Structures are given as C-alpha cells and as structure tokens.
N, CA and C atoms of all chains as a GROMACS GRO file, in nm:
protein
  597
    1MET      N    1  -0.996   0.205  -1.797
    1MET     CA    2  -0.914   0.297  -1.662
    1MET      C    3  -0.775   0.284  -1.721
    2SER      N    4  -0.726   0.373  -1.687
    2SER     CA    5  -0.578   0.339  -1.736
    2SER      C    6  -0.482   0.339  -1.600
    3THR      N    7  -0.399   0.268  -1.647
    3THR     CA    8  -0.298   0.174  -1.503
    3THR      C    9  -0.172   0.217  -1.479
    4VAL      N   10  -0.139   0.310  -1.381
    4VAL     CA   11   0.036   0.303  -1.369
    4VAL      C   12   0.083   0.183  -1.330
    5THR      N   13   0.186   0.161  -1.421
    5THR     CA   14   0.306   0.077  -1.366
    5THR      C   15   0.438   0.106  -1.323
    6ARG      N   16   0.497   0.008  -1.312
    6ARG     CA   17   0.664   0.051  -1.281
    6ARG      C   18   0.753   0.118  -1.378
    7ALA      N   19   0.697   0.134  -1.516
    7ALA     CA   20   0.774   0.206  -1.622
    7ALA      C   21   0.712   0.347  -1.593
    8HIS      N   22   0.597   0.392  -1.585
    8HIS     CA   23   0.560   0.539  -1.527
    8HIS      C   24   0.623   0.574  -1.396
    9LEU      N   25   0.619   0.482  -1.260
    9LEU     CA   26   0.692   0.549  -1.152
    9LEU      C   27   0.879   0.550  -1.185
   10THR      N   28   0.931   0.480  -1.280
   10THR     CA   29   1.052   0.481  -1.326
   10THR      C   30   1.077   0.617  -1.372
   11GLU      N   31   1.001   0.653  -1.466
   11GLU     CA   32   0.980   0.768  -1.553
   11GLU      C   33   0.982   0.893  -1.465
   12THR      N   34   0.878   0.921  -1.364
   12THR     CA   35   0.874   1.012  -1.277
   12THR      C   36   1.017   1.033  -1.144
   13ILE      N   37   1.036   0.874  -1.122
   13ILE     CA   38   1.191   0.921  -1.066
   13ILE      C   39   1.286   0.965  -1.117
   14TYR      N   40   1.307   0.918  -1.261
   14TYR     CA   41   1.405   0.951  -1.362
   14TYR      C   42   1.396   1.118  -1.398
   15THR      N   43   1.219   1.177  -1.386
   15THR     CA   44   1.248   1.311  -1.426
   15THR      C   45   1.289   1.419  -1.304
   16GLN      N   46   1.222   1.338  -1.158
   16GLN     CA   47   1.254   1.423  -1.050
   16GLN      C   48   1.363   1.426  -1.020
   17VAL      N   49   1.473   1.299  -1.014
   17VAL     CA   50   1.575   1.314  -0.928
   17VAL      C   51   1.714   1.349  -1.006
   18GLY      N   52   1.697   1.283  -1.095
   18GLY     CA   53   1.793   1.294  -1.233
   18GLY      C   54   1.904   1.159  -1.238
   19LEU      N   55   1.849   1.038  -1.207
   19LEU     CA   56   1.918   0.953  -1.194
   19LEU      C   57   1.910   0.866  -1.330
   20SER      N   58   1.992   0.794  -1.366
   20SER     CA   59   1.975   0.748  -1.511
   20SER      C   60   1.819   0.634  -1.513
   21ARG      N   61   1.780   0.617  -1.619
   21ARG     CA   62   1.663   0.566  -1.594
   21ARG      C   63   1.697   0.405  -1.539
   22ASN      N   64   1.802   0.344  -1.549
   22ASN     CA   65   1.862   0.231  -1.512
   22ASN      C   66   1.824   0.227  -1.400
   23GLU      N   67   1.898   0.326  -1.359
   23GLU     CA   68   1.920   0.341  -1.228
   23GLU      C   69   1.803   0.361  -1.131
   24SER      N   70   1.695   0.458  -1.167
   24SER     CA   71   1.588   0.472  -1.116
   24SER      C   72   1.510   0.386  -1.115
   25ALA      N   73   1.496   0.254  -1.227
   25ALA     CA   74   1.414   0.157  -1.233
   25ALA      C   75   1.452   0.069  -1.083
   26ASP      N   76   1.593   0.069  -1.091
   26ASP     CA   77   1.674  -0.007  -0.983
   26ASP      C   78   1.637   0.007  -0.830
   27LEU      N   79   1.626   0.158  -0.812
   27LEU     CA   80   1.582   0.172  -0.701
   27LEU      C   81   1.446   0.162  -0.639
   28LEU      N   82   1.381   0.180  -0.741
   28LEU     CA   83   1.192   0.194  -0.716
   28LEU      C   84   1.189  -0.029  -0.690
   29GLU      N   85   1.305  -0.069  -0.761
   29GLU     CA   86   1.269  -0.215  -0.704
   29GLU      C   87   1.320  -0.255  -0.567
   30ALA      N   88   1.417  -0.183  -0.525
   30ALA     CA   89   1.494  -0.148  -0.427
   30ALA      C   90   1.408  -0.126  -0.279
   31VAL      N   91   1.352  -0.049  -0.322
   31VAL     CA   92   1.157   0.046  -0.231
   31VAL      C   93   1.102  -0.096  -0.224
   32LEU      N   94   1.027  -0.141  -0.296
   32LEU     CA   95   0.952  -0.227  -0.302
   32LEU      C   96   1.019  -0.398  -0.251
   33ALA      N   97   1.126  -0.418  -0.276
   33ALA     CA   98   1.217  -0.531  -0.217
   33ALA      C   99   1.238  -0.549  -0.072
   34ARG      N  100   1.241  -0.412  -0.014
   34ARG     CA  101   1.289  -0.388   0.136
   34ARG      C  102   1.126  -0.394   0.178
   35MET      N  103   1.044  -0.366   0.128
   35MET     CA  104   0.923  -0.317   0.193
   35MET      C  105   0.892  -0.480   0.227
   36SER      N  106   0.850  -0.597   0.120
   36SER     CA  107   0.856  -0.743   0.053
   36SER      C  108   0.921  -0.797   0.202
   37THR      N  109   1.047  -0.783   0.214
   37THR     CA  110   1.112  -0.839   0.323
   37THR      C  111   1.057  -0.809   0.456
   38ALA      N  112   1.037  -0.688   0.475
   38ALA     CA  113   0.984  -0.653   0.622
   38ALA      C  114   0.874  -0.733   0.651
   39LEU      N  115   0.801  -0.716   0.553
   39LEU     CA  116   0.603  -0.801   0.547
   39LEU      C  117   0.630  -0.941   0.598
   40GLU      N  118   0.765  -0.989   0.500
   40GLU     CA  119   0.740  -1.151   0.514
   40GLU      C  120   0.810  -1.194   0.628
   41ASP      N  121   0.899  -1.073   0.726
   41ASP     CA  122   0.939  -1.093   0.846
   41ASP      C  123   0.834  -1.087   0.952
   42GLY      N  124   0.729  -1.041   0.914
   42GLY     CA  125   0.576  -1.012   0.981
   42GLY      C  126   0.601  -0.891   1.074
   43GLN      N  127   0.653  -0.794   0.990
   43GLN     CA  128   0.671  -0.680   1.014
   43GLN      C  129   0.587  -0.558   0.983
   44SER      N  130   0.548  -0.458   1.051
   44SER     CA  131   0.448  -0.384   0.941
   44SER      C  132   0.552  -0.242   0.924
   45VAL      N  133   0.469  -0.217   0.792
   45VAL     CA  134   0.544  -0.084   0.723
   45VAL      C  135   0.454   0.003   0.743
   46LYS      N  136   0.510   0.110   0.798
   46LYS     CA  137   0.448   0.281   0.800
   46LYS      C  138   0.495   0.368   0.733
   47ILE      N  139   0.414   0.387   0.663
   47ILE     CA  140   0.438   0.530   0.546
   47ILE      C  141   0.347   0.648   0.570
   48SER      N  142   0.406   0.743   0.673
   48SER     CA  143   0.312   0.845   0.699
   48SER      C  144   0.287   0.919   0.614
   49GLY      N  145   0.148   0.971   0.585
   49GLY     CA  146   0.103   1.038   0.493
   49GLY      C  147   0.042   0.946   0.374
   50PHE      N  148   0.060   0.814   0.389
   50PHE     CA  149   0.025   0.718   0.284
   50PHE      C  150  -0.073   0.622   0.350
   51GLY      N  151  -0.005   0.521   0.424
   51GLY     CA  152  -0.091   0.443   0.497
   51GLY      C  153   0.021   0.320   0.558
   52THR      N  154  -0.047   0.199   0.612
   52THR     CA  155   0.054   0.093   0.694
   52THR      C  156  -0.010  -0.018   0.607
   53PHE      N  157   0.107  -0.088   0.612
   53PHE     CA  158   0.075  -0.195   0.548
   53PHE      C  159   0.132  -0.306   0.661
   54SER      N  160   0.041  -0.422   0.729
   54SER     CA  161   0.084  -0.500   0.815
   54SER      C  162   0.002  -0.632   0.765
   55VAL      N  163   0.069  -0.724   0.880
   55VAL     CA  164   0.052  -0.883   0.845
   55VAL      C  165  -0.070  -0.929   0.959
   56ARG      N  166  -0.169  -0.979   0.906
   56ARG     CA  167  -0.266  -0.999   1.000
   56ARG      C  168  -0.284  -1.189   0.994
   57GLN      N  169  -0.261  -1.224   1.156
   57GLN     CA  170  -0.294  -1.374   1.126
   57GLN      C  171  -0.442  -1.400   1.121
   58LYS      N  172  -0.501  -1.506   1.060
   58LYS     CA  173  -0.603  -1.549   1.042
   58LYS      C  174  -0.603  -1.696   1.093
   59GLY      N  175  -0.708  -1.708   1.156
   59GLY     CA  176  -0.731  -1.879   1.231
   59GLY      C  177  -0.819  -1.959   1.144
   60ARG      N  178  -0.816  -2.070   1.157
   60ARG     CA  179  -0.856  -2.165   1.104
   60ARG      C  180  -1.030  -2.152   1.076
   61ARG      N  181  -1.076  -2.185   0.997
   61ARG     CA  182  -1.214  -2.172   0.925
   61ARG      C  183  -1.242  -2.240   0.851
   62ILE      N  184  -1.408  -2.265   0.861
   62ILE     CA  185  -1.439  -2.387   0.764
   62ILE      C  186  -1.518  -2.299   0.666
   63GLY      N  187  -1.475  -2.329   0.525
   63GLY     CA  188  -1.496  -2.241   0.388
   63GLY      C  189  -1.602  -2.321   0.297
   64ARG      N  190  -1.675  -2.299   0.245
   64ARG     CA  191  -1.755  -2.330   0.134
   64ARG      C  192  -1.674  -2.304   0.000
   65ASN      N  193  -1.700  -2.446  -0.086
   65ASN     CA  194  -1.682  -2.403  -0.245
   65ASN      C  195  -1.837  -2.343  -0.264
   66PRO      N  196  -1.841  -2.225  -0.318
   66PRO     CA  197  -1.936  -2.166  -0.345
   66PRO      C  198  -2.020  -2.244  -0.455
   67LYS      N  199  -1.953  -2.327  -0.563
   67LYS     CA  200  -2.021  -2.384  -0.670
   67LYS      C  201  -2.093  -2.524  -0.652
   68THR      N  202  -2.018  -2.593  -0.537
   68THR     CA  203  -2.040  -2.710  -0.529
   68THR      C  204  -2.158  -2.711  -0.400
   69GLY      N  205  -2.101  -2.625  -0.296
   69GLY     CA  206  -2.128  -2.650  -0.111
   69GLY      C  207  -2.064  -2.721  -0.049
   70THR      N  208  -2.006  -2.799  -0.100
   70THR     CA  209  -1.889  -2.853   0.003
   70THR      C  210  -1.796  -2.778   0.070
   71GLU      N  211  -1.777  -2.803   0.203
   71GLU     CA  212  -1.706  -2.780   0.305
   71GLU      C  213  -1.595  -2.840   0.310
   72VAL      N  214  -1.521  -2.690   0.295
   72VAL     CA  215  -1.356  -2.720   0.278
   72VAL      C  216  -1.307  -2.617   0.396
   73PRO      N  217  -1.183  -2.711   0.463
   73PRO     CA  218  -1.115  -2.620   0.590
   73PRO      C  219  -1.041  -2.512   0.520
   74ILE      N  220  -1.034  -2.379   0.556
   74ILE     CA  221  -0.897  -2.294   0.504
   74ILE      C  222  -0.833  -2.302   0.633
   75LEU      N  223  -0.735  -2.339   0.657
   75LEU     CA  224  -0.615  -2.347   0.706
   75LEU      C  225  -0.581  -2.204   0.774
   76PRO      N  226  -0.505  -2.231   0.883
   76PRO     CA  227  -0.446  -2.051   0.944
   76PRO      C  228  -0.336  -1.984   0.848
   77ARG      N  229  -0.348  -1.902   0.827
   77ARG     CA  230  -0.254  -1.813   0.737
   77ARG      C  231  -0.251  -1.681   0.806
   78ARG      N  232  -0.123  -1.623   0.725
   78ARG     CA  233  -0.086  -1.476   0.724
   78ARG      C  234  -0.144  -1.429   0.594
   79VAL      N  235  -0.234  -1.281   0.668
   79VAL     CA  236  -0.251  -1.207   0.515
   79VAL      C  237  -0.166  -1.042   0.523
   80LEU      N  238  -0.178  -0.980   0.430
   80LEU     CA  239  -0.148  -0.866   0.445
   80LEU      C  240  -0.281  -0.785   0.446
   81VAL      N  241  -0.255  -0.642   0.512
   81VAL     CA  242  -0.406  -0.595   0.500
   81VAL      C  243  -0.321  -0.451   0.490
   82PHE      N  244  -0.337  -0.358   0.407
   82PHE     CA  245  -0.328  -0.212   0.394
   82PHE      C  246  -0.454  -0.138   0.460
   83ARG      N  247  -0.373  -0.039   0.568
   83ARG     CA  248  -0.471   0.072   0.644
   83ARG      C  249  -0.438   0.227   0.561
   84PRO      N  250  -0.524   0.303   0.492
   84PRO     CA  251  -0.499   0.387   0.398
   84PRO      C  252  -0.489   0.525   0.529
   85SER      N  253  -0.383   0.631   0.508
   85SER     CA  254  -0.405   0.704   0.600
   85SER      C  255  -0.492   0.812   0.583
   86GLN      N  256  -0.535   0.910   0.691
   86GLN     CA  257  -0.667   1.006   0.641
   86GLN      C  258  -0.593   1.068   0.545
   87VAL      N  259  -0.447   1.132   0.473
   87VAL     CA  260  -0.436   1.220   0.424
   87VAL      C  261  -0.435   1.100   0.252
   88LEU      N  262  -0.428   0.959   0.265
   88LEU     CA  263  -0.426   0.938   0.107
   88LEU      C  264  -0.614   0.946   0.111
   89LYS      N  265  -0.721   0.915   0.218
   89LYS     CA  266  -0.827   0.869   0.186
   89LYS      C  267  -0.875   1.020   0.133
   90ALA      N  268  -0.824   1.131   0.236
   90ALA     CA  269  -0.882   1.282   0.150
   90ALA      C  270  -0.838   1.341   0.032
   91HIS      N  271  -0.705   1.274  -0.003
   91HIS     CA  272  -0.674   1.303  -0.146
   91HIS      C  273  -0.766   1.231  -0.255
   92VAL      N  274  -0.812   1.092  -0.247
   92VAL     CA  275  -0.871   1.057  -0.340
   92VAL      C  276  -1.013   1.073  -0.316
   93ASN      N  277  -1.071   1.162  -0.234
   93ASN     CA  278  -1.202   1.240  -0.241
   93ASN      C  279  -1.165   1.361  -0.252
   94HIS      N  280  -1.061   1.387  -0.278
   94HIS     CA  281  -1.082   1.532  -0.281
   94HIS      C  282  -1.124   1.679  -0.183
   95THR      N  283  -1.090   1.573  -0.063
   95THR     CA  284  -1.176   1.707   0.053
   95THR      C  285  -1.047   1.751   0.083
   96ALA      N  286  -1.055   1.812   0.248
   96ALA     CA  287  -0.925   1.880   0.280
   96ALA      C  288  -0.829   1.777   0.330
   97ILE      N  289  -0.723   1.817   0.315
   97ILE     CA  290  -0.618   1.758   0.385
   97ILE      C  291  -0.576   1.764   0.505
   98PRO      N  292  -0.612   1.639   0.588
   98PRO     CA  293  -0.574   1.693   0.738
   98PRO      C  294  -0.461   1.729   0.775
   99THR      N  295  -0.419   1.809   0.845
   99THR     CA  296  -0.292   1.846   0.917
   99THR      C  297  -0.264   1.739   1.062
  100GLY      N  298  -0.157   1.745   1.097
  100GLY     CA  299  -0.096   1.723   1.238
  100GLY      C  300  -0.096   1.550   1.222
  101ASP      N  301  -0.106   1.503   1.327
  101ASP     CA  302  -0.107   1.376   1.352
  101ASP      C  303  -0.143   1.275   1.236
  102ASP      N  304  -0.063   1.204   1.173
  102ASP     CA  305  -0.125   1.119   1.057
  102ASP      C  306  -0.095   0.948   1.119
  103GLU      N  307  -0.207   0.904   1.130
  103GLU     CA  308  -0.172   0.730   1.130
  103GLU      C  309  -0.216   0.667   1.010
  104MET      N  310   0.825  -0.108   1.050
  104MET     CA  311   0.941  -0.060   0.942
  104MET      C  312   0.860   0.057   0.916
  105THR      N  313   0.914   0.200   0.959
  105THR     CA  314   0.901   0.355   0.903
  105THR      C  315   0.924   0.377   0.801
  106LYS      N  316   0.849   0.485   0.739
  106LYS     CA  317   0.968   0.533   0.600
  106LYS      C  318   1.097   0.586   0.605
  107SER      N  319   1.100   0.669   0.753
  107SER     CA  320   1.231   0.719   0.764
  107SER      C  321   1.355   0.585   0.774
  108GLU      N  322   1.273   0.490   0.859
  108GLU     CA  323   1.376   0.355   0.854
  108GLU      C  324   1.373   0.280   0.707
  109LEU      N  325   1.294   0.284   0.635
  109LEU     CA  326   1.319   0.264   0.469
  109LEU      C  327   1.457   0.382   0.405
  110ILE      N  328   1.435   0.447   0.429
  110ILE     CA  329   1.525   0.565   0.356
  110ILE      C  330   1.631   0.575   0.379
  111ALA      N  331   1.678   0.520   0.577
  111ALA     CA  332   1.811   0.489   0.594
  111ALA      C  333   1.883   0.368   0.540
  112GLU      N  334   1.755   0.279   0.528
  112GLU     CA  335   1.838   0.140   0.493
  112GLU      C  336   1.866   0.148   0.348
  113LEU      N  337   1.810   0.236   0.263
  113LEU     CA  338   1.829   0.186   0.131
  113LEU      C  339   1.924   0.303   0.096
  114SER      N  340   1.963   0.418   0.185
  114SER     CA  341   2.078   0.535   0.180
  114SER      C  342   2.208   0.428   0.198
  115ALA      N  343   2.218   0.367   0.312
  115ALA     CA  344   2.342   0.277   0.354
  115ALA      C  345   2.346   0.150   0.223
  116ALA      N  346   2.279   0.102   0.182
  116ALA     CA  347   2.253   0.000   0.057
  116ALA      C  348   2.311   0.078  -0.042
  117ASN      N  349   2.320   0.212  -0.073
  117ASN     CA  350   2.333   0.257  -0.201
  117ASN      C  351   2.466   0.396  -0.173
  118PRO      N  352   2.548   0.376  -0.094
  118PRO     CA  353   2.654   0.479  -0.090
  118PRO      C  354   2.683   0.554  -0.182
  119HIS      N  355   2.647   0.554  -0.293
  119HIS     CA  356   2.693   0.651  -0.377
  119HIS      C  357   2.562   0.757  -0.424
  120LEU      N  358   2.492   0.723  -0.372
  120LEU     CA  359   2.370   0.837  -0.366
  120LEU      C  360   2.327   0.886  -0.237
  121LEU      N  361   2.310   1.055  -0.286
  121LEU     CA  362   2.273   1.137  -0.152
  121LEU      C  363   2.157   1.098  -0.051
  122SER      N  364   2.154   1.086   0.063
  122SER     CA  365   2.032   1.035   0.151
  122SER      C  366   1.923   1.124   0.098
  123ARG      N  367   1.922   1.268   0.058
  123ARG     CA  368   1.841   1.345   0.028
  123ARG      C  369   1.741   1.288  -0.113
  124ASP      N  370   1.871   1.247  -0.192
  124ASP     CA  371   1.810   1.148  -0.312
  124ASP      C  372   1.736   1.086  -0.280
  125VAL      N  373   1.739   1.001  -0.185
  125VAL     CA  374   1.698   0.868  -0.170
  125VAL      C  375   1.542   0.923  -0.086
  126GLU      N  376   1.532   1.001  -0.003
  126GLU     CA  377   1.426   1.041   0.050
  126GLU      C  378   1.342   1.083  -0.068
  127THR      N  379   1.374   1.179  -0.170
  127THR     CA  380   1.314   1.182  -0.248
  127THR      C  381   1.241   1.124  -0.352
  128ILE      N  382   1.330   0.994  -0.382
  128ILE     CA  383   1.273   0.907  -0.438
  128ILE      C  384   1.156   0.816  -0.391
  129VAL      N  385   1.186   0.792  -0.262
  129VAL     CA  386   1.078   0.753  -0.183
  129VAL      C  387   0.928   0.802  -0.154
  130ALA      N  388   0.963   0.951  -0.165
  130ALA     CA  389   0.849   1.048  -0.164
  130ALA      C  390   0.760   1.038  -0.288
  131THR      N  391   0.914   1.065  -0.401
  131THR     CA  392   0.802   1.066  -0.534
  131THR      C  393   0.704   0.925  -0.547
  132ILE      N  394   0.768   0.768  -0.519
  132ILE     CA  395   0.722   0.687  -0.552
  132ILE      C  396   0.525   0.695  -0.460
  133PHE      N  397   0.559   0.744  -0.366
  133PHE     CA  398   0.420   0.717  -0.235
  133PHE      C  399   0.349   0.869  -0.337
  134ASN      N  400   0.404   0.959  -0.374
  134ASN     CA  401   0.310   1.077  -0.446
  134ASN      C  402   0.256   1.041  -0.527
  135GLU      N  403   0.305   0.956  -0.631
  135GLU     CA  404   0.276   0.923  -0.797
  135GLU      C  405   0.160   0.823  -0.741
  136ILE      N  406   0.175   0.730  -0.638
  136ILE     CA  407   0.030   0.664  -0.611
  136ILE      C  408  -0.073   0.750  -0.556
  137THR      N  409  -0.047   0.826  -0.492
  137THR     CA  410  -0.153   0.927  -0.437
  137THR      C  411  -0.213   0.996  -0.559
  138ALA      N  412  -0.111   1.026  -0.658
  138ALA     CA  413  -0.201   1.094  -0.738
  138ALA      C  414  -0.248   1.038  -0.854
  139ALA      N  415  -0.186   0.936  -0.876
  139ALA     CA  416  -0.277   0.794  -0.974
  139ALA      C  417  -0.418   0.816  -0.901
  140LEU      N  418  -0.435   0.737  -0.825
  140LEU     CA  419  -0.540   0.720  -0.695
  140LEU      C  420  -0.650   0.824  -0.741
  141SER      N  421  -0.607   0.965  -0.711
  141SER     CA  422  -0.662   1.051  -0.708
  141SER      C  423  -0.763   1.090  -0.824
  142ARG      N  424  -0.669   1.038  -0.940
  142ARG     CA  425  -0.744   1.055  -1.095
  142ARG      C  426  -0.827   0.965  -1.064
  143GLY      N  427  -0.847   0.885  -1.005
  143GLY     CA  428  -0.943   0.722  -1.071
  143GLY      C  429  -0.863   0.626  -1.103
  144GLU      N  430  -0.706   0.632  -1.114
  144GLU     CA  431  -0.639   0.564  -1.188
  144GLU      C  432  -0.603   0.419  -1.082
  145ARG      N  433  -0.575   0.316  -1.163
  145ARG     CA  434  -0.493   0.231  -1.058
  145ARG      C  435  -0.374   0.185  -1.105
  146VAL      N  436  -0.315   0.143  -1.002
  146VAL     CA  437  -0.138   0.115  -0.990
  146VAL      C  438  -0.137  -0.024  -0.968
  147GLU      N  439  -0.034  -0.060  -1.103
  147GLU     CA  440  -0.030  -0.212  -1.079
  147GLU      C  441   0.126  -0.211  -1.049
  148LEU      N  442   0.196  -0.299  -0.953
  148LEU     CA  443   0.330  -0.363  -0.941
  148LEU      C  444   0.310  -0.500  -0.936
  149ARG      N  445   0.354  -0.528  -1.056
  149ARG     CA  446   0.341  -0.701  -1.051
  149ARG      C  447   0.440  -0.760  -0.947
  150GLY      N  448   0.375  -0.846  -0.858
  150GLY     CA  449   0.514  -0.949  -0.765
  150GLY      C  450   0.442  -0.881  -0.628
  151PHE      N  451   0.423  -0.724  -0.633
  151PHE     CA  452   0.398  -0.672  -0.507
  151PHE      C  453   0.260  -0.643  -0.493
  152GLY      N  454   0.164  -0.601  -0.598
  152GLY     CA  455   0.042  -0.575  -0.536
  152GLY      C  456  -0.055  -0.452  -0.647
  153ALA      N  457  -0.136  -0.443  -0.630
  153ALA     CA  458  -0.207  -0.341  -0.712
  153ALA      C  459  -0.287  -0.228  -0.561
  154PHE      N  460  -0.271  -0.100  -0.594
  154PHE     CA  461  -0.350  -0.044  -0.561
  154PHE      C  462  -0.487   0.036  -0.628
  155THR      N  463  -0.586   0.033  -0.586
  155THR     CA  464  -0.716   0.063  -0.667
  155THR      C  465  -0.795   0.138  -0.573
  156ILE      N  466  -0.909   0.210  -0.622
  156ILE     CA  467  -1.030   0.290  -0.524
  156ILE      C  468  -1.149   0.231  -0.581
  157LYS      N  469  -1.205   0.205  -0.450
  157LYS     CA  470  -1.370   0.168  -0.458
  157LYS      C  471  -1.441   0.246  -0.401
  158GLN      N  472  -1.570   0.240  -0.484
  158GLN     CA  473  -1.661   0.376  -0.442
  158GLN      C  474  -1.779   0.288  -0.369
  159ARG      N  475  -1.796   0.350  -0.238
  159ARG     CA  476  -1.883   0.306  -0.125
  159ARG      C  477  -1.978   0.405  -0.146
  160ASP      N  478  -2.097   0.327  -0.132
  160ASP     CA  479  -2.236   0.407  -0.147
  160ASP      C  480  -2.277   0.490  -0.016
  161ALA      N  481  -2.355   0.591  -0.033
  161ALA     CA  482  -2.395   0.660   0.104
  161ALA      C  483  -2.473   0.604   0.154
  162ARG      N  484  -2.488   0.590   0.309
  162ARG     CA  485  -2.564   0.511   0.387
  162ARG      C  486  -2.590   0.535   0.496
  163THR      N  487  -2.703   0.521   0.604
  163THR     CA  488  -2.686   0.557   0.713
  163THR      C  489  -2.618   0.485   0.827
  164GLY      N  490  -2.555   0.568   0.873
  164GLY     CA  491  -2.466   0.496   0.970
  164GLY      C  492  -2.514   0.580   1.133
  165ARG      N  493  -2.451   0.496   1.248
  165ARG     CA  494  -2.492   0.511   1.342
  165ARG      C  495  -2.384   0.565   1.443
  166ASN      N  496  -2.418   0.631   1.547
  166ASN     CA  497  -2.303   0.736   1.630
  166ASN      C  498  -2.322   0.604   1.720
  167PRO      N  499  -2.202   0.584   1.749
  167PRO     CA  500  -2.191   0.410   1.814
  167PRO      C  501  -2.212   0.414   1.987
  168ARG      N  502  -2.169   0.584   2.039
  168ARG     CA  503  -2.214   0.597   2.150
  168ARG      C  504  -2.352   0.664   2.206
  169THR      N  505  -2.435   0.738   2.086
  169THR     CA  506  -2.557   0.751   2.149
  169THR      C  507  -2.676   0.668   2.051
  170GLY      N  508  -2.613   0.614   1.950
  170GLY     CA  509  -2.708   0.544   1.888
  170GLY      C  510  -2.802   0.614   1.765
  171ALA      N  511  -2.776   0.765   1.774
  171ALA     CA  512  -2.857   0.831   1.698
  171ALA      C  513  -2.780   0.796   1.509
  172ALA      N  514  -2.882   0.811   1.458
  172ALA     CA  515  -2.906   0.762   1.295
  172ALA      C  516  -2.822   0.903   1.196
  173VAL      N  517  -2.685   0.877   1.133
  173VAL     CA  518  -2.612   0.992   1.079
  173VAL      C  519  -2.586   0.929   0.939
  174PRO      N  520  -2.593   1.055   0.893
  174PRO     CA  521  -2.595   1.000   0.736
  174PRO      C  522  -2.462   0.995   0.688
  175VAL      N  523  -2.386   0.929   0.643
  175VAL     CA  524  -2.292   0.884   0.546
  175VAL      C  525  -2.294   0.899   0.412
  176ASP      N  526  -2.212   1.014   0.325
  176ASP     CA  527  -2.200   1.027   0.221
  176ASP      C  528  -2.125   0.944   0.166
  177GLU      N  529  -2.169   0.906   0.042
  177GLU     CA  530  -2.082   0.848  -0.045
  177GLU      C  531  -1.924   0.892  -0.086
  178LYS      N  532  -1.881   0.801  -0.088
  178LYS     CA  533  -1.690   0.833  -0.086
  178LYS      C  534  -1.624   0.714  -0.159
  179VAL      N  535  -1.480   0.740  -0.187
  179VAL     CA  536  -1.382   0.667  -0.245
  179VAL      C  537  -1.315   0.605  -0.158
  180VAL      N  538  -1.280   0.470  -0.138
  180VAL     CA  539  -1.174   0.432  -0.035
  180VAL      C  540  -1.074   0.340  -0.135
  181PRO      N  541  -0.919   0.397  -0.056
  181PRO     CA  542  -0.824   0.350  -0.142
  181PRO      C  543  -0.795   0.211  -0.114
  182PHE      N  544  -0.761   0.085  -0.174
  182PHE     CA  545  -0.768  -0.044  -0.166
  182PHE      C  546  -0.631  -0.078  -0.234
  183PHE      N  547  -0.543  -0.203  -0.160
  183PHE     CA  548  -0.437  -0.255  -0.149
  183PHE      C  549  -0.482  -0.417  -0.182
  184LYS      N  550  -0.460  -0.460  -0.307
  184LYS     CA  551  -0.441  -0.601  -0.325
  184LYS      C  552  -0.314  -0.684  -0.333
  185ALA      N  553  -0.245  -0.728  -0.249
  185ALA     CA  554  -0.105  -0.774  -0.248
  185ALA      C  555  -0.111  -0.900  -0.355
  186GLY      N  556   0.012  -0.869  -0.442
  186GLY     CA  557   0.023  -0.944  -0.518
  186GLY      C  558   0.067  -1.116  -0.539
  187LYS      N  559   0.055  -1.206  -0.633
  187LYS     CA  560   0.067  -1.316  -0.572
  187LYS      C  561   0.177  -1.354  -0.508
  188GLU      N  562   0.295  -1.284  -0.594
  188GLU     CA  563   0.415  -1.355  -0.493
  188GLU      C  564   0.455  -1.319  -0.354
  189LEU      N  565   0.439  -1.140  -0.348
  189LEU     CA  566   0.442  -1.110  -0.174
  189LEU      C  567   0.287  -1.190  -0.103
  190ARG      N  568   0.183  -1.203  -0.138
  190ARG     CA  569   0.121  -1.295  -0.072
  190ARG      C  570   0.148  -1.426  -0.013
  191GLU      N  571   0.221  -1.465  -0.129
  191GLU     CA  572   0.228  -1.601  -0.086
  191GLU      C  573   0.386  -1.591   0.021
  192ARG      N  574   0.459  -1.484   0.001
  192ARG     CA  575   0.610  -1.495   0.077
  192ARG      C  576   0.566  -1.470   0.220
  193VAL      N  577   0.446  -1.329   0.251
  193VAL     CA  578   0.388  -1.304   0.336
  193VAL      C  579   0.319  -1.461   0.455
  194ASN      N  580   0.255  -1.495   0.373
  194ASN     CA  581   0.170  -1.626   0.439
  194ASN      C  582   0.276  -1.730   0.460
  195ARG      N  583   0.372  -1.769   0.394
  195ARG     CA  584   0.492  -1.848   0.447
  195ARG      C  585   0.564  -1.781   0.534
  196GLY      N  586   0.625  -1.651   0.533
  196GLY     CA  587   0.697  -1.612   0.646
  196GLY      C  588   0.833  -1.643   0.609
  197LYS      N  589   0.916  -1.606   0.686
  197LYS     CA  590   1.061  -1.595   0.675
  197LYS      C  591   1.111  -1.712   0.732
  198SER      N  592   1.067  -1.735   0.840
  198SER     CA  593   1.142  -1.881   0.933
  198SER      C  594   1.083  -2.016   0.873
  199ALA      N  595   0.975  -2.007   0.778
  199ALA     CA  596   0.920  -2.138   0.740
  199ALA      C  597   1.042  -2.169   0.600
   0.00000   0.00000   0.00000
C-alpha cells in the first residue's frame, strides 16, 4: 500500500497555492505544530468536514504483560483520540457525502 | 480550536501571506489526506501521526430502542494513530 508523506502534501500545496516548495513545507509544518500545541494544552481541534481530535483522560487500571501474565499497573494518562466526520467516513466508503451540519 | 481559528492564527503569524492563501493551504492538507484515504492509501506524518483506514466486516447490529436486529454492511473507517512525539506531548501536557 502506498503511503502519502510530508513531501507529497508539500508538493500539493506548492502546485495549488504557488508558494515556493520551502515555504509550502514550512506552512505544512506550522499547521501540524499549531494543532499539536493545542492538543498538548488539552484543547480539542475541530476541523469541519474532516474530524475532531480530542484529548481523553484515562484512569488507572491494572494491565497484564501478555507474555508473562504478570499484573502491571497502567498509570492514569491522557490520550489523543480522533473522531472522523460523517463527510470523511462517506468519502472513504465512496458513499453519498452528507450535507448540512457536520460534526 | 476550530479550522477557522487555526487559519486565523496562522494568518496572524504569517503576515506576508493572504489569509485566502492560508485558507487554501489548510483546506489542501485535509483534502489531500481525505483523498489518500479514499484511494485506500495511508498518510504518515512523522512526529504527528498516521492516518489509515480499517476494514470492518458486516455484522448484525441492533436498534438500541426497539432491540430489533439490523444488518450492518461491511464498511471502511478512517483511523488516526498519534505519533510517538505527539502522544508523549499530549500525555505530559503543557503544565507538567
């Protein structure tokens, strides 16, 4: 399966917006950096038509080493979850794109 | 933070760019990720995370209100896995 990377996204910005390749790469980085900072602050990032990235607090629980079976405490932690929008779900399934309010 | 707030902040940080262009850049990024996933490809952004699709088999669901069995077709769902750096930053938080 082929993989899209920063280089591909930079190239698309370069051709669509007409910035230099360097500046296109910088802007892509700026978008990812700004989103990362918001998430680090515990904020959600909501991109309409795409999806919502949010931070969820997980409590302490007892896990198990699957190889040895020994119990290991899993400490409380914060994890990032992504909820795809209805529009994105429809795109990947090649079904009709819902219109109107998109969560 | 919403998409429009993201665009506004990036525009403020890049005064040499038209905000219309910043808008196009942000739209291009998410459109391109969407297009790649629709083609069945994965998108890997080191340090940030990877977008992939997962295949879900058909199953028999239930209408939670009536309890009636409803067939659910097989489908594809978009999935995001945070990269190591972002995962650690989110867990640590800014205050820590």
